[in-house]
Structure formats: structure tokens, C-alpha cells
N, C-alpha and C positions, 0 to 999 in steps of 0.2 A: 651513492645514489639518492638521489632524493625521490623521499618519498612524498607521493601526490596524496591529501589527503579528501577523503568522498563522504558524502551524506548521504543516507537513505531515507525516504519517505515511503510508509507504511500507509496506501490508501484505498478506500472502498469505492468502485464505481456504484452511484445509487441510480436507478433506473426503476421506472412505472412498472413495464412490463419485465419481470427476469428473463424470460426466453429471448430477448433482444442481447441479452449478454453474451449469450454463443456467438454472436456474432462481431465481437469485438478480437481486434488482434493489436498486436503490440507497436505496429505502426501508425496506426491511428491514433493510438491513445499519444505516442511520442508528438505526432504532429499536432495533434489538439493542444498538448502542451506548450509547445514552441509556439505555436500561433498564439495563445492566450498571452505568454511572456512575451510577444513579440509586440500585439495590440497595447498591454498597458506599461511596458517597459521602453516601448521605442526599439530602436537600432541596438541600443547597448544592450538590453536586457538578450534581444536576438540572438547577440554575437556571443553574449556569456552562455547563452543555454545552447550553443551548438557547441563548445567545447565541452567535451564529457558527459557528455548527458546522453542516460540510455533507460530504456525500460530494461529491469533486469528479470522479471517474471511478472506472468499474467495469469491469471486462473481464470478461465472465463463462465465457470461454474459458478464461483463464489463472490467473484467482481474484487478480487484483491488485486494490486498493483504493488511492485515494489520501481522505484523511481532513483535513480542514480545520476548524482551531479557532484559538481566542485564544492565542496566546504564554502570557498568564499564567496558562493551566490544561493546556500539554499534560501536563504530567506526571501530574495528578490522571484525565485519559482515559486515558493511556498505563497507568496503574497497573489500571485497569479492565477492560484487555479480555482478559488471561488466565482472565476471568470469562464470558467470551461462550464458552458451549458449543452451542448452536444458534442459526439463525437461519429466523422462522417466515415465508414467503412462500407466498402463493395458498392457504392454509390449510394447508400442509405445513411440517414443522417440519423441516428439514434440522441434522442434528448435523455442527458442524463448529466450528473455532476459527480465530483470528486470530493469525496469526506477524506481530510487528512487524517489517519488514527494515532500515527506514531512518528517522530524523528529520530534515527538512528546514527551511528558511526560506522556501524557494520551491518550487514546482512542476517547476521545470526543473532545479535539482539532484537532486531524489526522482529526475526522468527518467533523467538520465544515470547517478547510482547504480544503477539498474533495466537500465538496458543493460550497464552492466559485472557485474552479478549474474548476466544473463542469459548472458554470455558466459561467465563461470565455471562455470555449470551445463552449457553446452554440452561443454566442455572437460572436465568430469568423465564426460558421457557419452560422448564418443570411446573412452575404452577400452574400453569394455563393450559395443561393438557386435558383432555377431556375423560380418558378411559386409563385404565391400567396398563395396556399395551402401549400407547403412545408413552406413557410415564417410563416403561421398561427400555424403551427403544432412546429415549433422551436419555435415562441415566448412563445405558449402556455406550453412548456417543461420549457423555461426560467422563467414563472412566478409560474411555481408548485415548483421549487425550490429553490426560494428566500424565505426568511422569512418576515411574515409581521409582524407589528409594534406590534402588541397584543403578538405574539411568542416570540420576542426578550427581553419582560418583563419578562416571567416565564421562561425563561433560566437563570440559574446561573452558571456564570463562576468558575470552581475550581482552586484552588490555583495551580501553577506549577513551581517548582522551576527550577533554569537556567539551559540550555541543554549543555551548553560548559564547565561547572563546574564539576570537577572529584571529585569522593568519595576520 
């Protein structure tokens, strides 16, 4: 059996009003990405994007999105992301853009990167705290997302192929 290779893009949805993130759903993100690829790369891009493309995960509270697509066309899709300026959902147009944080061969590598990224963000927030209670809350959040020594031993790394390699 032939294994079809995929790539996963870890993206962050950036909006001016954070409460509008709750209106997003995976179908709206998928249609916005497909429309951007079709607009930028024409029928060829639309055809490639329609094969095995999906939104694997969307967290409407944090704005984190995992996009899965075939390995051979990830650069095509990646190049169209800056042209997404809004997402239409529930008959509302939400102005936003997608910030690509990481490209990975598996969802697991994207999840590991997301934990490290969130930890760095929390460390940047710590000096900006105004009082001791805020510092304690940020410090508690940092400790809750860090892996302990016991957890690192139980996690086995999946083999991942080169991301730059073309099929």
C-alpha cells in the first residue's frame, strides 16, 4: 500500500476583535483558503487544493488552526495564505489574516511546536505584569504547559521525512 504524504500548517488567525474568533468554524476557514488558492493560482491551484485538503483542528478561543494538505502542493497553499483578508461565516464577514507559525510533517510535531511557542509567549508576558497576582497566574500557566521529566520519557518521537524534499 502506498503511503500518501501530507504536510500540516500550524496557523494563527489574527483578528482585531478577539470576541469575533468565536464565530469561526472549520468550514469557513477551509472555504477562505480554497478561495485564496483559486484566486492566486487559478484552476490548477483550485484542483490541487481540492484533493485531500482539510482543516484538522480549529480552536476558536485561541485562533489556532491546523491545515492538512498533500506534500507536493504545500508551497502553493502556503503562498496563498497572505492573501486571505477575511473569512465569511454565519453571513458575517470577519476581517482577519492567517499567520503561519510552523510547517510540519505530522500533527504531533506541530503540537510540540505549539507548546514551545505558547511557553515563549508566556515568558514574554511575565515582565509586562502589573502586580504579583498577575505574575503568579502567568507563572502557573507556564508551569502547566511545560513537560515534566516523567512525561518526556513516555513520549516517543515519530520519524519525520525532510520537509524540503520534493516527491
